[in-house]
ZAGU-970707 format. One line per field, with one value per residue: residue in one letter; x, y, z of N, C-alpha, C in turn. Coordinates in steps of 0.02 Angstrom, whole numbers, padded with zeros to 5 digits. Atoms other than C-alpha are relative to their C-alpha. Example, Ala and Ser with C-alpha at 12.3 -4.5 7.8 and 13.67 -1.06 7.14 Angstrom:
# ZAGU-970707
aa [A,S]
n.px [00045,-00042]
n.py [-00059,-00059]
n.pz [00000,-00003]
ca.px [00615,00684]
ca.py [-00225,-00053]
ca.pz [00390,00357]
c.px [00045,-00039]
c.py [00060,00055]
c.pz [00000,00037]
# end
This chain:
# ZAGU-970707
aa [M,D,Y,H,R,L,R,W,A,S,R,R,G,M,L,E,L,D,L,I,L,E,P,F,L,E,N,V,Y,P,T,L,T,E,E,E,Q,V,L,Y,Q,H,L,L,E,S,E,D,Q,D,L,F,N,W,F,L,N,K,T,V,P,K,D,E,S,T,A,R,I,V,K,V,I,L,K,H,T,G,M,Q]
n.px [-00017,00000,00052,-00019,00011,00072,00023,-00021,00039,00070,00005,00009,-00002,00066,00019,00058,-00025,-00036,00050,00028,-00051,-00042,00035,00010,-00063,-00013,00051,00030,-00049,-00028,00050,00016,-00034,-00061,00021,00026,-00057,-00033,00045,-00009,-00065,00008,00044,-00041,-00034,00050,-00002,00042,00066,00038,00019,00050,00063,00023,00023,00062,00048,00013,-00016,-00019,-00060,00012,-00030,00042,-00038,-00002,00068,00011,-00032,00035,00060,-00022,-00017,00062,00038,-00032,-00001,00070,00018,00036]
n.py [00047,00068,00044,00027,-00054,-00007,00057,-00013,-00057,00022,00039,-00051,00023,00027,00057,-00020,-00037,00048,00040,-00042,-00027,00049,00027,-00054,-00009,00059,00014,-00058,-00052,00003,-00020,-00071,-00048,-00026,-00051,00035,00031,-00053,-00014,00056,-00009,-00055,00025,00040,-00045,-00017,00036,00059,-00015,-00034,00051,00042,-00038,-00010,00063,00020,-00054,-00041,-00068,-00007,-00042,-00070,-00010,00030,00054,00057,00028,00037,00066,00039,00027,00054,00058,00026,00031,00063,00047,00015,-00032,-00062]
n.pz [-00053,00028,-00028,-00066,-00049,-00007,-00039,-00069,-00025,-00006,-00062,-00051,-00069,-00018,00042,00040,00058,00042,00035,00053,00045,00034,00059,00048,00036,00042,00050,00034,00014,00068,00050,-00010,00042,-00031,-00048,-00059,-00034,-00038,-00057,-00048,-00032,-00049,-00053,-00046,-00047,-00051,-00064,-00002,-00028,00053,00049,-00032,-00002,00068,00029,-00034,00013,-00060,00022,00071,00006,00019,00065,00052,00033,-00047,-00001,00063,-00001,-00052,00033,00046,-00042,-00029,00055,00020,-00056,-00015,-00064,00012]
ca.px [01495,01544,01428,01528,01523,01337,01310,01408,01315,01148,01186,01122,01117,00936,00880,00717,00815,00927,00771,00714,00875,00976,00843,00807,00990,01003,00840,00788,00938,01013,00850,00841,00882,01050,00962,00869,01031,01109,00956,00977,01160,01115,00977,01108,01184,01025,01012,00940,00799,00746,00749,00648,00515,00506,00488,00352,00262,00275,00354,00393,00563,00566,00678,00577,00715,00731,00542,00545,00670,00582,00422,00516,00583,00413,00331,00456,00450,00260,00253,00164]
ca.py [-03964,-04141,-04286,-04355,-04187,-04174,-04346,-04302,-04136,-04226,-04333,-04234,-04246,-04303,-04472,-04394,-04278,-04418,-04516,-04370,-04300,-04455,-04539,-04371,-04350,-04526,-04531,-04354,-04238,-04303,-04259,-04080,-03930,-03850,-03706,-03827,-03919,-03756,-03721,-03893,-03858,-03694,-03781,-03895,-03742,-03725,-03778,-03949,-03878,-03763,-03907,-04014,-03878,-03846,-04029,-04055,-03899,-03815,-03661,-03598,-03531,-03342,-03349,-03385,-03491,-03599,-03619,-03675,-03816,-03869,-03889,-03993,-04107,-04124,-04164,-04302,-04377,-04381,-04267,-04123]
ca.pz [-02837,-02879,-02843,-02696,-02607,-02641,-02571,-02414,-02395,-02416,-02264,-02117,-01929,-01930,-01996,-02058,-02173,-02234,-02283,-02391,-02462,-02502,-02612,-02693,-02737,-02806,-02904,-02949,-02941,-03105,-03195,-03129,-03236,-03205,-03116,-03001,-02964,-02909,-02799,-02719,-02686,-02600,-02502,-02425,-02340,-02235,-02054,-02018,-01913,-02055,-02179,-02059,-02038,-02225,-02271,-02141,-02205,-02035,-02114,-02288,-02338,-02350,-02502,-02659,-02739,-02584,-02577,-02758,-02731,-02571,-02674,-02803,-02666,-02582,-02749,-02789,-02616,-02614,-02462,-02546]
c.px [-00002,-00048,00018,-00009,-00074,-00028,00017,-00042,-00073,-00011,-00001,00004,-00066,-00019,-00058,00023,00038,-00049,-00034,00054,00040,-00036,-00012,00063,00012,-00048,-00023,00051,00028,-00049,-00018,00035,00062,-00017,-00026,00055,00037,-00042,00007,00066,-00003,-00044,00040,00039,-00046,00010,-00048,-00070,-00044,-00024,-00057,-00068,-00029,-00030,-00063,-00055,-00019,00013,00018,00062,-00018,00027,-00039,00036,00004,-00068,-00013,00031,-00030,-00063,00017,00015,-00063,-00042,00029,00004,-00071,-00024,-00041,-00074]
c.py [-00071,-00045,-00026,00052,00010,-00056,00009,00055,-00019,-00043,00050,-00030,-00031,-00055,00019,00037,-00046,-00041,00038,00018,-00052,-00033,00052,00010,-00057,-00004,00060,00052,-00003,00024,00074,00043,00024,00052,-00033,-00035,00050,00018,-00054,00008,00055,-00022,-00037,00043,00020,-00042,-00058,00015,00036,-00050,-00044,00035,00010,-00065,-00027,00053,00039,00073,-00003,00043,00070,00015,-00039,-00059,-00062,-00033,-00041,-00070,-00044,-00031,-00057,-00063,-00031,-00037,-00070,-00050,-00019,00032,00063,-00014]
c.pz [-00029,00039,00070,00055,00012,00043,00074,00031,00010,00062,00058,00069,00023,-00050,-00047,-00064,-00047,-00043,-00057,-00051,-00038,-00059,-00054,-00041,-00048,-00060,-00041,-00020,-00071,-00054,00005,-00053,00036,00054,00064,00038,00042,00062,00053,00037,00053,00059,00053,00050,00057,00063,-00001,00026,-00050,-00052,00027,-00001,-00070,-00028,00035,-00008,00062,-00015,-00074,-00003,-00022,-00069,-00053,-00035,00044,00003,-00062,00002,00054,-00030,-00047,00040,00028,-00053,-00016,00057,00020,00064,-00010,-00011]
# end
């Protein structure tokens, strides 16, 4: 996925998610491994409410790969 599509996909319907995902994309995504970048791209296919719950540690993704990238995002945003 090209960067412009990623940027568009990182903009969500909830301001809270935008405040997490957009800075992550700008500052951390370029430093991720190729595998982690793919995990981030797949994460963007998730529903906003799921993302919101994961980032607030209300629930944990059932899929191990999704849980892994959520942890990476939380670590880099200082929310973990």
